C-alpha positions as CSV (number, residue, x, y, z in Angstrom):
1,M,-12.9,-18.0,-10.7
2,S,-12.3,-20.7,-7.9
3,K,-12.2,-20.0,-4.1
4,R,-8.4,-21.1,-4.7
5,T,-7.5,-19.5,-7.0
6,R,-8.9,-16.4,-5.1
7,L,-7.1,-17.4,-2.2
8,T,-3.5,-17.8,-3.9
9,R,-3.7,-14.5,-5.3
10,L,-4.7,-13.0,-1.7
11,L,-1.8,-15.2,-0.1
12,D,0.9,-14.2,-2.8
13,R,0.4,-11.2,-3.7
14,G,-2.1,-9.1,-1.4
15,F,-0.4,-9.6,2.0
16,Y,2.0,-6.8,2.4
17,P,1.6,-2.8,1.7
18,V,2.4,-1.7,-1.1
19,E,4.9,0.8,0.1
20,L,7.6,-1.8,1.5
21,P,10.7,-2.7,-0.2
22,P,10.6,-5.8,-2.6
23,S,12.7,-7.9,0.0
24,F,8.9,-7.6,1.8
25,A,7.2,-10.5,0.0
26,T,5.7,-13.9,0.4
27,R,6.8,-16.9,-1.3
28,N,5.2,-20.4,-1.4
29,F,2.3,-19.2,0.9
30,S,-0.4,-20.4,-1.3
31,T,1.5,-23.8,0.1
32,A,-0.4,-23.6,3.5
33,I,-3.8,-23.6,1.6
34,G,-6.2,-25.8,3.6
35,K,-2.9,-26.8,6.1
36,I,-3.4,-24.2,8.8
37,T,-6.1,-25.2,11.1
38,A,-6.6,-22.4,13.5
39,G,-10.2,-21.7,14.2
40,N,-12.2,-18.6,13.4
41,N,-11.5,-17.0,17.2
42,Y,-7.7,-17.4,16.2
43,V,-6.2,-13.7,17.7
44,G,-2.7,-12.7,16.6
45,S,-1.3,-9.3,16.4
46,T,-0.5,-6.8,13.4
47,I,2.5,-4.9,12.8
48,S,2.4,-1.3,12.6
49,F,4.5,1.2,10.8
50,D,4.4,4.9,10.5
51,G,5.4,5.6,6.8
52,A,4.9,9.3,5.2
53,T,2.8,9.6,2.0
54,F,3.8,11.3,-1.0
55,R,2.3,14.2,0.6
56,G,4.7,13.9,3.5
57,P,2.9,13.7,6.4
58,L,3.2,9.8,8.1
59,R,0.5,7.3,8.0
60,T,0.4,4.4,10.1
61,F,0.4,0.7,7.6
62,G,0.0,-2.7,9.0
63,V,1.3,-6.1,8.5
64,V,-1.0,-8.7,9.5
65,N,0.1,-11.7,11.5
66,P,-0.2,-14.7,8.6
67,V,-2.6,-17.2,10.8
68,S,-5.3,-14.6,10.7
69,Y,-4.3,-13.0,7.3
70,Y,-5.1,-16.5,6.2
71,L,-8.3,-17.0,7.8
72,L,-9.7,-13.9,6.6
73,S,-8.6,-14.3,3.1
74,S,-10.1,-17.8,3.1
75,F,-13.3,-16.5,4.2
76,I,-13.1,-13.9,1.9
77,A,-12.5,-16.1,-1.0
78,E,-15.2,-18.7,0.1
79,H,-17.8,-16.0,0.6
80,W,-17.0,-14.0,-2.7
81,S,-20.4,-13.9,-4.3
82,K,-21.9,-12.8,-1.0
83,I,-19.4,-9.9,-0.8
84,T,-19.8,-8.6,-4.5
85,K,-23.6,-8.9,-3.8
86,T,-23.1,-6.6,-1.2
87,Y,-20.9,-4.1,-3.5
88,G,-23.8,-4.2,-5.5
89,L,-26.0,-2.2,-3.3
90,S,-23.7,0.8,-4.9
91,S,-23.2,1.8,-8.6
92,C,-21.1,5.3,-7.3
93,S,-17.6,3.5,-6.7
94,G,-15.1,3.8,-9.1
95,V,-12.6,1.4,-7.7
96,R,-14.5,-1.9,-6.8
97,P,-12.2,-4.3,-6.1
98,T,-12.3,-7.3,-8.6
99,F,-10.2,-10.6,-8.5
100,P,-7.9,-10.5,-12.2
101,A,-6.4,-14.2,-13.2
102,V,-4.3,-16.1,-11.3
103,A,-1.6,-15.7,-13.6
104,K,-2.3,-11.6,-14.1
105,S,1.3,-9.7,-12.8
106,G,0.1,-6.8,-9.8
107,R,-1.6,-7.0,-6.8
108,A,-4.2,-9.4,-5.5
109,I,-6.8,-7.4,-6.6
110,G,-7.4,-4.7,-9.8
111,T,-7.3,-1.4,-9.5
112,A,-9.0,1.2,-11.6
113,S,-6.9,3.5,-14.0
114,L,-5.9,7.1,-13.3
115,A,-7.2,7.8,-17.1
116,A,-10.7,6.3,-15.8
117,K,-11.0,8.1,-13.0
118,R,-10.2,11.3,-14.5
119,K,-12.8,10.5,-17.2
120,R,-15.6,10.1,-14.6
121,Q,-14.9,12.9,-12.9
122,Q,-14.8,15.1,-15.7
123,H,-18.1,13.3,-16.8
124,L,-19.5,14.6,-13.5
125,A,-18.0,18.4,-14.0
126,S,-20.0,18.2,-17.4
127,V,-23.5,17.7,-16.1
128,Y,-23.8,19.5,-13.0
129,P,-22.4,23.3,-12.3
130,V,-21.2,22.8,-8.9
131,I,-19.2,20.1,-7.8
132,L,-18.9,19.0,-4.0
133,S,-15.6,17.1,-2.6
134,L,-15.5,15.6,0.5
135,D,-13.3,13.0,2.2
136,L,-13.3,10.8,5.5
137,N,-11.2,11.5,8.0
138,R,-8.7,8.6,8.9
139,F,-11.0,6.1,7.2
140,Y,-9.5,2.9,7.7
141,G,-8.1,3.5,11.1
142,S,-11.6,4.5,12.0
143,I,-13.8,1.8,10.9
144,Y,-15.9,0.0,13.7
145,T,-15.7,-3.7,13.0
146,H,-19.3,-4.1,13.9
147,S,-20.3,-2.2,11.2
148,I,-19.5,-5.4,8.6
149,P,-22.9,-6.8,9.6
150,W,-24.5,-3.3,9.8
151,A,-23.3,-2.7,6.0
152,V,-24.5,-6.1,4.7
153,L,-27.7,-6.6,6.6
154,G,-28.7,-2.8,7.3
155,K,-27.5,-1.2,10.4
156,E,-31.3,-1.7,11.9
157,D,-31.8,-5.3,10.6
158,A,-28.2,-6.4,12.4
159,K,-28.8,-4.8,15.7
160,K,-31.9,-6.6,15.4
161,R,-30.4,-10.0,15.1
162,Y,-28.1,-9.4,17.8
163,R,-30.5,-8.5,20.0
164,D,-32.3,-11.5,19.3
165,R,-29.5,-13.5,19.4
166,A,-29.7,-14.8,15.6
167,L,-26.7,-12.5,14.2
168,R,-23.8,-15.2,15.3
169,G,-23.9,-17.5,12.3
170,H,-24.7,-15.2,9.4
171,W,-21.5,-15.1,7.3
172,S,-20.7,-11.0,8.0
173,D,-20.8,-11.5,12.0
174,T,-18.1,-14.0,10.8
175,L,-16.3,-11.6,9.2
176,D,-16.3,-9.2,11.6
177,I,-14.6,-11.9,13.9
178,L,-11.9,-12.6,11.6
179,V,-11.1,-9.0,11.2
180,R,-10.9,-8.3,14.8
181,G,-8.8,-11.7,15.0
182,C,-5.9,-9.7,13.1
183,N,-5.2,-7.4,15.8
184,Q,-5.8,-8.5,19.2
185,A,-9.8,-8.5,18.7
186,Q,-9.5,-4.4,18.5
187,T,-13.1,-3.3,17.3
188,I,-11.7,0.2,15.7
189,G,-9.7,0.4,12.9
190,I,-8.3,-1.9,10.2
191,P,-4.8,-2.0,8.8
192,I,-3.7,0.4,6.0
193,G,-1.9,-2.0,3.3
194,P,-3.1,-5.5,2.7
195,D,-5.9,-6.2,-0.1
196,T,-8.3,-7.6,2.6
197,S,-8.8,-4.6,3.8
198,R,-9.4,-2.8,0.9
199,I,-12.4,-5.6,0.0
200,V,-13.8,-4.8,3.8
201,S,-13.9,-1.5,3.1
202,E,-15.8,-1.5,0.2
203,I,-18.4,-3.6,1.8
204,I,-19.1,-0.7,4.4
205,L,-18.9,2.1,1.4
206,S,-21.7,0.0,-0.4
207,R,-24.0,0.7,2.3
208,I,-23.0,4.4,2.9
209,D,-23.6,5.1,-1.0
210,A,-26.7,2.9,-0.7
211,E,-28.4,5.3,2.1
212,L,-27.0,8.1,0.5
213,T,-29.0,7.9,-2.5
214,A,-32.1,6.0,-0.9
215,A,-35.5,7.2,-2.0
216,G,-36.3,10.5,-1.2
217,S,-32.7,11.8,-0.3
218,G,-32.8,14.0,-3.1
219,L,-29.5,12.4,-4.5
220,S,-28.8,9.7,-7.4
221,S,-26.2,7.5,-8.0
222,T,-25.4,9.5,-11.3
223,Q,-24.7,12.5,-8.9
224,I,-22.1,10.6,-6.9
225,Y,-18.8,9.3,-7.5
226,H,-16.3,8.1,-5.5
227,A,-12.7,6.5,-5.3
228,I,-12.5,4.8,-2.2
229,D,-13.1,7.2,0.4
230,D,-12.8,10.3,-1.8
231,Y,-16.5,11.6,-2.8
232,Q,-17.7,13.7,-5.4
233,F,-21.0,15.0,-5.8
234,G,-22.5,16.8,-8.4
235,V,-25.0,19.5,-8.1
236,L,-27.1,22.3,-9.3
237,S,-26.6,24.8,-6.4
238,T,-24.4,25.6,-3.5
239,H,-27.8,24.9,-1.4
240,E,-28.0,21.7,-2.7
241,A,-24.0,21.2,-2.2
242,E,-24.9,22.2,1.6
243,D,-27.8,19.5,2.0
244,A,-25.5,17.0,0.3
245,E,-22.8,17.1,2.6
246,S,-25.4,17.7,6.0
247,R,-26.8,14.1,4.5
248,F,-23.2,12.6,3.7
249,V,-22.0,13.3,7.5
250,R,-25.6,12.1,8.7
251,V,-25.2,8.6,7.0
252,T,-21.4,8.2,7.5
253,S,-21.6,9.0,11.4
254,R,-24.1,6.0,11.3
255,Y,-21.4,4.1,11.1
256,G,-18.7,5.9,12.9
257,L,-17.2,7.6,10.8
258,R,-16.0,11.6,10.5
259,L,-15.9,14.1,7.4
260,N,-12.1,15.3,7.4
261,D,-13.0,19.0,7.1
262,F,-10.0,20.1,5.5
263,K,-10.4,18.7,2.3
264,T,-14.4,19.8,1.9
265,A,-14.4,21.9,-1.4
266,V,-17.3,23.2,-3.2
267,Q,-16.6,24.6,-6.8
268,H,-18.1,25.9,-9.6
269,G,-17.7,25.6,-13.0
270,L,-14.1,25.6,-14.4
271,D,-12.5,25.8,-11.0
272,F,-13.2,21.8,-10.4
273,A,-10.6,20.5,-12.7
274,P,-9.5,17.3,-12.6
275,S,-5.7,17.0,-12.5
276,N,-4.4,16.2,-15.9
277,F,-0.8,16.8,-15.1
278,Q,0.1,14.0,-17.6
279,R,-0.7,15.8,-20.5
280,N,2.2,17.7,-20.2
281,F,4.4,14.7,-20.1
282,D,3.1,13.8,-23.1
283,Q,4.6,16.6,-24.8
284,L,8.1,15.7,-23.9
285,D,10.2,14.5,-27.2
286,G,12.8,12.0,-26.0
287,H,14.9,12.4,-29.1
288,N,15.6,16.3,-27.9
289,D,19.0,17.1,-27.0
290,H,17.5,19.0,-23.7
291,F,14.9,16.0,-22.9
292,V,16.8,15.2,-19.5
293,E,16.4,18.8,-18.6
294,Q,12.9,19.3,-19.9
295,F,11.5,16.3,-18.3
296,F,13.0,17.2,-15.0
297,E,12.2,20.7,-15.1
298,V,8.4,19.9,-16.2
299,L,8.5,17.4,-13.1
300,Y,9.7,19.7,-10.9
301,R,7.1,22.3,-11.7
302,L,4.0,19.9,-11.3
303,A,5.3,18.5,-8.3
304,H,5.1,21.9,-7.0
305,E,1.3,23.2,-8.9
306,H,-0.1,19.4,-8.2
307,D,0.9,18.9,-4.7
308,G,-2.4,16.7,-4.2
309,A,-0.9,14.5,-6.8
310,N,2.1,11.7,-6.7
311,V,3.3,13.7,-9.6
312,I,6.9,11.9,-9.0
313,G,5.8,8.5,-8.8
314,Y,3.7,8.7,-11.9
315,A,6.4,10.5,-14.1
316,L,9.5,8.3,-12.9
317,K,7.7,5.0,-13.3
318,R,6.3,5.9,-16.6
319,F,9.6,7.4,-18.2
320,A,12.0,5.0,-16.2
321,R,13.2,3.1,-19.1
322,V,13.7,6.3,-21.2
323,L,15.7,7.9,-18.3
324,A,17.8,4.4,-17.5
325,S,18.8,4.6,-21.0
326,N,19.6,8.4,-22.0
327,P,22.8,9.1,-22.9
328,K,23.3,11.9,-20.7
329,Q,23.4,9.6,-17.6
330,E,25.3,11.7,-15.4
331,A,22.4,14.4,-15.7
332,V,19.9,12.0,-15.0
333,Q,22.0,10.7,-11.8
334,E,22.7,14.4,-10.9
335,Y,18.6,15.4,-10.9
336,L,17.7,12.3,-9.1
337,Q,19.9,12.8,-6.1
338,R,18.8,16.2,-6.0
339,L,15.0,15.0,-5.8
340,L,15.8,12.3,-3.1
341,Y,17.5,15.2,-1.4
342,A,14.3,17.4,-1.7
343,A,12.0,14.5,-1.0
344,P,13.2,11.5,0.8
345,H,10.0,10.3,1.3
346,Q,9.8,9.5,-2.6
347,A,12.4,7.3,-1.9
348,R,10.1,4.7,-3.3
349,F,9.9,5.9,-6.1
350,V,13.3,7.5,-7.0
351,L,15.6,4.9,-5.7
352,P,14.3,2.0,-8.4
353,L,16.0,4.2,-10.9
354,L,19.1,5.5,-8.7
355,L,19.9,1.7,-7.6
356,G,20.0,0.4,-11.5
357,I,22.4,3.4,-12.4
358,Y,24.9,2.8,-9.2
359,K,24.5,-0.9,-10.1
360,R,25.6,-0.1,-13.9
361,D,27.9,2.5,-12.9
362,G,29.6,1.6,-9.6
363,V,29.3,3.3,-6.0
364,T,31.1,5.9,-5.0
365,T,31.4,8.2,-1.7
366,D,28.7,10.6,-2.9
367,T,26.4,7.1,-2.9
368,N,27.2,6.3,0.1
369,R,26.7,9.3,1.5
370,L,23.1,10.0,0.4
371,I,21.9,6.5,1.4
372,K,23.7,7.2,5.0
373,W,22.1,10.4,5.1
374,G,18.4,9.3,4.0
375,V,19.1,6.6,6.7
376,D,19.8,9.2,9.4
377,V,16.9,11.7,8.4
378,C,14.4,8.8,8.3
379,S,14.9,7.1,11.0
380,R,14.9,10.8,13.4
381,R,11.3,11.5,11.3
382,N,9.9,8.0,12.6
383,D,9.3,7.3,8.4
384,V,9.9,3.3,9.1
385,G,8.3,3.0,5.1
386,N,11.1,5.0,3.6
387,L,13.8,3.9,6.5
388,L,13.4,0.8,5.2
389,W,14.0,2.0,1.8
390,F,17.4,3.2,2.6
391,L,18.0,0.3,4.6
392,Y,17.3,-2.0,1.7
393,A,19.4,-0.1,-0.7
394,A,22.6,0.3,1.5
395,I,21.8,-3.9,1.3
396,F,21.6,-3.7,-2.3
397,L,24.7,-1.8,-2.6
398,R,26.9,-3.1,-0.2
399,T,27.0,0.2,1.9
400,K,28.0,-0.6,5.5
401,I,25.9,1.1,8.1
402,G,27.9,2.0,11.2
403,A,27.1,1.0,14.8
404,A,25.9,4.8,15.9
405,Q,23.5,4.8,12.9
406,C,22.4,1.2,13.4
407,T,21.3,2.2,17.4
408,Q,19.7,4.9,16.3
409,C,17.6,2.6,13.8
410,F,17.0,0.4,16.8
411,G,15.7,3.1,18.7
412,V,12.9,3.3,16.2
413,A,11.5,0.3,17.8
414,N,9.9,-1.4,15.2
415,E,9.7,-5.2,14.2
416,L,9.8,-4.4,10.7
417,V,13.4,-2.4,11.0
418,D,15.0,-5.0,13.5
419,L,14.7,-7.6,11.0
420,V,16.4,-5.9,8.3
421,L,19.1,-4.7,10.8
422,S,19.7,-8.4,11.5
423,H,19.6,-9.1,7.8
424,G,22.4,-6.4,7.2
425,R,24.6,-7.6,10.5
426,A,24.2,-11.4,8.6
427,E,25.2,-9.8,5.4
428,G,28.6,-8.4,7.2
429,L,27.4,-4.9,6.6
430,F,25.2,-3.3,9.6
431,S,27.0,-2.9,12.8
432,A,23.5,-4.1,14.6
433,P,23.2,-3.9,18.6
434,T,22.8,-7.5,18.7
435,A,22.8,-7.8,22.7
436,Q,19.7,-5.4,22.3
437,I,17.7,-6.8,19.9
438,R,18.2,-10.1,21.7
439,S,17.1,-8.5,25.0
440,R,13.7,-6.8,22.9
441,Y,13.0,-10.1,21.7
442,K,13.4,-12.9,24.5
443,Q,10.1,-12.2,26.6
444,S,8.0,-12.4,22.9
445,G,6.0,-14.9,21.3
446,F,4.5,-15.4,18.0
447,G,0.7,-13.9,19.3
448,S,2.8,-10.5,19.3
449,A,4.0,-8.0,17.0
450,A,7.1,-10.0,17.0
451,W,6.0,-12.7,14.6
452,L,8.1,-11.6,11.9
453,P,11.5,-11.0,13.1
454,L,10.9,-14.3,15.4
455,Y,10.2,-16.3,12.3
456,E,12.8,-14.9,9.7
457,I,15.6,-15.0,12.0
458,E,15.5,-18.2,13.4
459,R,14.4,-19.5,9.6
460,H,17.3,-17.9,8.1
461,G,19.9,-18.9,11.0
462,W,21.2,-15.4,11.3
463,D,20.7,-15.8,15.3
464,T,20.7,-19.2,16.9
465,T,20.5,-17.9,20.8
466,A,17.0,-18.5,22.8
467,A,15.7,-15.3,21.7
468,F,15.3,-16.7,18.3
469,R,14.5,-20.3,18.6
470,K,10.9,-20.4,19.4
471,I,9.3,-21.9,16.4
472,G,7.2,-24.8,17.6
473,T,7.8,-24.0,21.4
474,A,5.0,-23.0,23.5
475,D,5.9,-19.7,22.3
476,D,4.5,-20.7,19.0
477,D,0.7,-21.8,20.0
478,G,-0.7,-23.9,17.7
479,S,2.6,-24.7,16.0
480,H,1.3,-22.8,13.1
481,Y,5.0,-21.2,12.4
482,D,6.3,-24.6,12.6
483,L,3.4,-25.8,9.6
484,L,4.2,-22.3,8.0
485,R,8.5,-23.4,7.7
486,D,7.5,-27.0,7.3
487,H,6.1,-25.8,3.9
488,D,9.1,-23.3,3.0
489,V,6.7,-20.5,3.4
490,K,9.0,-17.0,3.3
491,F,7.9,-13.4,4.5
492,Y,11.2,-12.1,4.1
493,L,13.4,-12.7,0.8
494,T,16.8,-12.2,0.6
495,D,17.6,-14.0,-2.9
496,E,19.4,-11.9,-5.4
497,R,16.6,-11.3,-7.9
498,Q,15.1,-9.6,-4.6
499,F,18.0,-7.1,-5.2
500,S,18.3,-6.3,-8.6
501,V,16.0,-3.7,-10.6
502,A,14.0,-6.8,-11.5
503,A,12.7,-7.0,-8.2
504,F,10.7,-3.3,-8.3
505,E,6.7,-4.6,-8.7
506,G,5.0,-2.8,-11.6
507,W,8.2,-0.8,-13.1
508,N,9.1,-3.9,-16.0
509,L,12.8,-2.9,-15.2
510,T,15.9,-5.1,-16.4
511,A,19.5,-4.5,-16.3
512,D,19.4,-4.5,-19.9
513,D,17.3,-1.5,-19.6
514,F,20.2,0.6,-18.0
515,Q,22.8,0.2,-21.4
516,I,22.5,3.8,-23.1
517,R,21.4,3.9,-26.4
518,D,20.3,6.3,-28.6
519,W,16.6,4.9,-29.1
520,D,14.7,5.8,-32.6
521,R,11.0,7.3,-32.1
522,A,9.0,4.1,-32.3
523,A,11.4,2.2,-29.9
524,L,11.1,5.4,-27.1
525,R,7.2,5.3,-27.4
526,D,7.3,1.5,-26.7
527,L,9.5,2.1,-23.5
528,L,7.0,3.9,-22.3
529,W,3.7,3.0,-19.8
530,E,1.0,3.7,-21.9
531,D,-1.4,6.0,-19.8
532,G,-4.7,4.2,-19.4
533,R,-2.7,1.3,-17.6
534,D,-3.4,0.6,-14.2
535,W,-1.7,2.6,-11.8
536,E,-1.6,2.6,-7.8
537,N,-3.4,5.4,-6.6
538,Y,-1.5,8.8,-7.4
539,E,-3.7,11.0,-5.7
C-alpha cells in the first residue's frame, strides 16, 4: 500500500471520534495532500469534549486541529514500515492497527472482531488454570509523549541518545514532536478518538509487551493477550499471578503509566468466562409473533447481567434491519423510547433506529418531548457526546429548541456544541444566544480550540460579523485554513444525506429498510449482521 493511500484513509476516515453524530465528518480533506506546508514545529489545539461511555461514566475525547492532524498523519503514512517494525516487538496484541484497502468502508485502520477476541481469551483460559486481568488507568490521557522514542529505541538507548544530543533527527523523536504539536506542545496525554492515537499508543504497548516477556522475566508471549490496555495473563497459580502483576506494574511505570486497581481480577477455572452474550441472540426466531417482546426482554436482561459489555449497542446494530421492518412497529418504537429514557448515554445506538421510524411515521408531541428531554439531561450532565446526538436528532426531525434550552447548551462551553447551535439557528430551528456566541469567539484565533466553529460558521456563511470573518487574516497564521477552504475541505456536513438513515456509519441502513415486511427465514438471516464481522469495541 502506498503512502498516499494510507494518508487518504487517515484524512478521510480517521479524523473524528466514532462517538460523534454523522454531521461531524470530513470531506475533501485528502485533496489537501501535498498542499499544507506547515513545518513539524507547528503547534495547534485539540477540542476536548466529555462523552459518556456505554457504561455511563464520562470520558474525555479529542478532535485534533486539522493542520497538526495532517502533519502527524502524513508522517505516520510515510514511516509506516518503521512503525510496524516496532509493533513486531510484541506478539501479544489482539488489536494491532492495520490499513485496509482504500476502498474498504469503515474507519481508517482495521479492528479485530469481537468473535476473534473471545476466541483468544477462551484459548488462554483453556491452557492455564488461573487468569489475571489487568487494565491501565486513564491510558490515553496518561501517555507521556517523550516515551515514544523510549518505546522505539528502548528507554536506556533513547535517553543516552538524548544526553549525547543524538536523538534529534531520529524518526521517533520527530513523531514525539508531531504528537505534542496536536495540543499546544503538551507532553502528557494524547486524545481519545482519532485513529492516529491508536497507532501511537500501540507503539508504546509493543515495547511494554517486549519488556514483560524479556528473558528471565518468567513470562512468555503465549501467556499474555491484550486488546489495547486490557490485559489477560495465563498463569499456573495465585503466586504466579502476583508475580505477573508486580512485573506489569514495574514495566508500565517506566513509561509513566499506572495500574487501574478497580479492574484487577484473579479468576480460577470457570470463574473466568469471556462473555458470550451474543449467543443468546442467536436463539431468537424472527418469525415468532412475540419476537419483538422476546428480543427486548433478552436485551434488557443481558445488559444488566453483562454490564462490562455494550450489549445494547451490539444487539441494536446487529438486528437493526429486522427491527426496522418488523410488523409490530408500535411495540418496537415504545421499547426503543423506554430504552433511551433509561439510558440516554446510549443515544448513538438507539437514535439511528428511532430516527428512521420517526422519519417514516412522522413526528409527534411525544417525539419532541423525548428529544428535548435528552438535550436537557445531557447538557446538565455535561455529556457533550450524547448532547450532540440529541441536537443532531432535533435537526434531523426539524424539532425546534427554545431559547432557554439553547442557553443551557451554550453554558456547556464547548466548541462542538456551539457549532451545532449555530447550524440549528441557521435552519430556523434553534433560538441560540447569538450575541453570546459572537462574544465567546471574538478574540479567538485558529491556533486555539475555537478553530472548528471559526472555520465552519464562516464557510457556511451562518454569521458574517467580525467574530466569524477570520479565515486568511492574522488570526489564521500561515493561511492554512484559507488553503483548506480553497480546496473545499469540510469538517461539518449539512447536506441531506448526512441527515438520513444512510448516514449512520456501519449500520448499512436505507429508507427502504424501514418498509414493514413479513420476511421469510432466509431473508431474515440476510438482514442480520454476521457475528464475525469487524465490530467496534463493545467492551
